[in-house]
C-alpha positions in Angstrom: 211.8 225.8 18.1 212.2 227.2 14.6 208.5 226.6 14.0 207.5 228.6 17.1 209.8 231.5 16.3 208.4 231.5 12.7 204.9 231.4 13.9 205.5 234.2 16.3 207.1 236.4 13.6 204.2 235.6 11.3 201.7 236.5 14.1 203.4 239.9 14.7 203.2 240.7 10.9 199.6 239.6 10.8 198.7 241.8 13.8 200.5 244.8 12.3 198.7 244.4 9.0 195.4 243.9 10.7 195.8 246.9 12.9 196.7 249.0 10.0 193.9 247.9 7.8 191.3 247.5 10.5 191.9 250.2 13.1 188.4 249.8 14.4 189.2 246.4 15.8 191.2 248.0 18.5 188.8 250.6 19.7 188.7 251.8 23.3 185.4 251.6 25.2 183.5 254.9 25.0 182.8 256.6 28.3 179.1 256.2 27.9 176.9 253.9 25.8 174.3 255.1 23.2 170.8 255.7 24.4 167.5 255.7 22.5 165.8 258.9 21.7 162.7 257.8 23.5 164.5 256.9 26.7 167.1 259.4 27.6 169.0 258.6 30.9 168.0 260.8 33.8 168.8 260.6 37.5 165.2 259.9 38.4 165.0 256.9 36.0 168.4 255.6 37.2 167.3 255.7 40.9 164.0 254.0 40.1 165.8 251.4 37.9 168.4 250.6 40.5 165.7 250.0 43.2 163.9 247.7 40.7 167.1 245.8 39.8 167.8 244.9 43.5 164.2 244.3 44.5 163.1 240.6 44.8 159.5 241.3 45.4 158.6 241.1 41.8 159.4 237.4 41.3 156.7 234.8 42.0 158.2 233.8 45.4 159.5 237.2 46.4 163.1 236.0 46.6 164.7 236.6 43.2 165.9 239.9 41.8 167.8 240.8 38.7 170.9 241.0 40.9 170.4 237.3 42.0 171.9 236.1 38.6 173.5 239.3 37.6 175.5 240.0 40.8 177.0 243.5 40.5 179.3 242.8 43.3 180.7 239.8 41.4 181.2 240.7 37.8 177.5 241.2 37.0 177.1 237.5 36.2 176.6 234.3 38.1 179.1 231.7 39.5 176.6 229.0 38.8 176.8 227.3 35.4 173.0 227.6 34.9 170.3 229.4 36.9 168.2 227.2 39.1 164.9 227.9 37.2 163.3 225.7 34.6 164.9 224.9 31.2 165.8 226.1 28.7 168.4 227.7 30.9 171.6 229.3 29.8 174.5 230.8 31.7 173.7 234.3 32.9 175.8 236.9 30.8 177.3 239.9 32.6 175.2 243.1 32.6 178.4 245.2 32.8 178.8 247.0 29.4 175.7 245.2 28.0 174.4 248.7 27.0 176.9 248.7 24.2 175.7 245.4 22.6 173.5 245.8 19.5 171.8 242.5 20.2 170.9 241.1 23.6 170.6 237.5 24.9 172.5 234.5 23.8 170.3 233.9 20.8 170.1 237.6 19.9 166.3 237.8 20.2 166.3 241.2 21.8 167.5 244.3 20.0 167.7 246.7 22.9 168.1 246.8 26.6 164.4 247.7 26.9 163.3 244.6 24.9 165.7 242.4 26.8 164.3 243.6 30.2 160.7 243.1 29.1 161.5 239.6 28.1 163.4 238.8 31.3 160.4 239.8 33.5 158.4 236.8 32.2 161.1 234.4 31.1 160.8 231.0 32.8 164.5 230.8 33.5 164.7 234.4 34.9 162.2 236.4 36.8 159.5 233.9 35.8 156.5 236.2 36.4 153.2 234.7 35.1 152.6 238.0 33.4 153.5 241.7 33.8 150.1 242.3 35.4 151.4 240.8 38.7 154.4 243.2 38.7 152.2 246.1 38.0 149.9 245.2 40.8 152.8 244.9 43.3 154.3 248.2 42.1 151.1 250.1 42.6 150.6 248.7 46.1 153.9 250.1 47.4 153.7 253.9 48.1 157.4 254.4 47.8 157.4 253.2 44.2 154.6 255.4 43.3 156.8 258.3 44.4 159.8 257.0 42.6 157.8 256.7 39.3 156.4 260.1 39.7 159.9 261.6 40.1 161.1 259.7 37.0 158.2 260.0 34.6 155.6 262.7 33.8 151.9 262.1 33.6 149.0 261.4 35.9 149.6 257.6 36.0 153.3 257.0 35.6 153.3 253.5 37.3 153.4 251.4 34.1 155.4 248.4 32.9 156.8 250.4 30.0 158.1 252.9 32.4 159.5 250.2 34.7 161.3 248.7 31.7 162.7 252.1 30.7 164.0 252.7 34.2 165.7 249.4 34.5 167.3 250.0 31.0 168.4 253.5 32.0 170.1 252.1 35.2 171.9 249.3 33.1 173.3 252.1 30.9 175.2 253.3 33.9 176.9 249.9 34.3 180.1 250.6 32.3 183.7 249.6 33.0 185.9 252.0 31.1 189.7 252.7 31.4 190.8 249.1 31.3 194.6 248.7 30.7 193.7 247.8 27.0 191.8 251.0 26.6 194.7 253.1 27.9 197.1 251.2 25.7 195.1 251.9 22.4 194.8 255.5 23.4 198.6 255.8 23.4 199.7 254.7 26.9 202.2 252.1 25.7 203.2 251.0 29.2 199.6 250.1 30.1 200.1 246.6 28.9 202.9 244.2 29.9 205.1 242.5 27.3 203.0 239.3 27.9 199.8 241.1 27.3 201.0 242.7 24.1 202.1 239.3 22.9 198.7 238.0 23.8 197.0 240.8 21.9 199.2 239.9 18.8 198.5 236.2 19.1 194.8 237.0 19.5 194.8 238.8 16.2 197.1 236.5 14.4 195.2 233.2 14.9 191.9 235.0 13.8 190.0 235.8 17.1 189.4 239.3 15.8 187.2 237.9 13.0 184.4 237.7 15.5 185.6 239.4 18.7 186.0 242.9 17.3 184.8 246.4 18.3 185.2 248.2 21.7 183.4 245.4 23.6 184.9 242.5 21.5 181.5 241.2 20.6 181.5 241.9 16.9 181.7 244.7 14.5 180.3 248.1 15.5 176.8 248.0 14.1 173.5 249.7 14.8 171.0 248.1 17.2 169.4 244.9 15.8 172.4 244.2 13.6 174.8 242.5 16.1 177.0 239.7 15.0 175.6 236.2 15.2 178.1 233.3 14.5 177.8 229.5 14.2 179.4 227.7 17.1 181.0 225.2 17.3 182.4 225.5 13.8 184.5 222.3 14.0 181.9 220.1 15.7 184.1 216.9 15.5 186.6 218.3 18.1 186.6 216.1 21.2 186.0 219.1 23.5 182.6 219.6 21.8 181.3 216.4 23.3 183.2 216.9 26.6 181.5 220.2 27.2 178.2 219.4 25.5 178.3 222.2 23.1 175.8 220.8 20.6 173.0 220.0 23.1 171.6 223.5 22.9 170.9 224.6 19.3 171.1 228.3 20.0 169.0 230.6 17.8 167.3 227.6 16.2 165.5 227.0 19.6 163.8 230.3 19.0 163.2 230.4 15.2 163.2 226.7 14.3 164.9 227.8 11.1 167.6 225.4 9.8 169.9 228.2 9.0 169.9 229.3 12.6 171.2 226.0 13.9 173.8 226.6 16.6 173.9 230.4 15.9 174.8 232.6 18.8 175.3 236.2 19.5 179.1 236.8 19.9 179.6 237.4 23.7 181.8 240.2 25.0 185.3 239.5 26.2 185.5 242.3 28.7 185.7 241.5 32.4 186.1 237.8 31.7 188.2 237.3 34.9 184.9 237.9 36.8 182.5 235.9 34.8 183.5 232.2 35.1 182.2 229.6 34.2 182.1 230.2 30.5 180.1 229.5 27.3 176.3 229.4 27.0 176.0 226.4 29.2 178.5 227.5 31.8 180.4 224.1 31.3 183.9 225.4 30.8 185.3 226.3 34.3 188.4 228.3 33.6 189.5 231.0 31.2 192.6 229.1 30.2 190.3 226.2 29.1 187.9 228.5 27.4 190.7 229.9 25.2 191.7 226.3 24.3 188.2 225.3 23.5 187.5 228.3 21.4 190.7 228.0 19.4 189.9 224.3 18.6 186.2 224.6 18.0 186.2 227.9 16.0 189.7 228.0 14.4 190.8 224.3 14.4 193.9 225.3 16.3 195.7 223.5 19.1 197.4 226.2 21.0 200.6 225.7 23.0 200.6 226.7 26.7 202.7 229.9 26.0 200.1 231.1 23.5 197.2 230.3 25.9 198.9 232.1 28.8 199.5 235.1 26.6 196.0 235.3 25.3 194.6 235.0 28.9 197.0 237.8 30.0 195.7 240.0 27.2 192.0 239.1 28.1 192.8 240.1 31.7 193.7 243.6 30.4 190.2 244.0 29.2 188.9 244.3 32.7 188.1 248.0 33.5 187.3 249.9 36.6 184.0 249.0 38.2 182.1 252.1 39.3 181.2 252.0 43.0 177.8 250.6 43.7 175.8 251.2 46.8 172.8 249.2 47.8 169.6 251.1 47.4 167.1 251.5 50.3 164.0 249.8 48.9 160.6 251.3 49.5 158.9 249.6 52.5 156.3 247.0 51.5 152.8 246.3 52.6 153.4 242.8 54.0 151.1 241.2 51.5 153.7 239.9 49.0 155.1 236.3 49.1 157.8 235.8 51.6 
């Protein structure tokens, strides 16, 4: 008992010191994400991007859309551990608030939403198009899309892959969940969090989670695009849960670069809206948020958390879920009947 009390007091002192020295670690989510100078968000782009996001006709079999694995009605992620397409497959991360990330994808290979979108169109584990030429042919064959492109982009031939990528990115920049209880709390509304959530916030800081999960989206320090936080995981690879959840099977960024220094290096994922994005980790092997907290504490901090600390941290993480803006399904342009069914 004395040990637990001492640990809690120490945690409160640590949190107070951290908050005073590193105020940026407790930043609220901005109302809108940054946007590149060459792709300002406009209503025309958003309308086009939304149609493209929900349209399955640009996958090889005409049955898979972006929303298939990034279900906006269900947290912007996927309840399945892994997508059904070919390996190397990784758990689908949420697209909500992805516009705030300075690196995209689990291995950090994309430095912008535009780059991420372009990769996704031809990735074997995602849209799996044999090439962007196929998508371009299908877009140009649908009169309604020609009209949407013309409304969004200037020029005599606006139906291009570059413009499709820009439109999808513009739409994704509208997928923001601000005004979570945590956001209101750090803005001064002290009753926005329960006592349990405040204790979880203090414990989260005291045990060292903020070393990686900082910033308004809790995915690393606030950095410019292309300079997001990549961290080695698992740090303590001998922990029993590493084998249990197969955390060493996928070697992370190394699979992309083949550079030894990138072995098991991962982009730090956001902690926002975790209540809606189970299962967890890059392989979707951890089924519950409580277990994910335990696994992270053991594999990254070499800590065995007691149940009360786990419950408090989970309560705090629940306070990072913001309000989802209402989404209505778009009316897709009618097709030609010539696409795969």
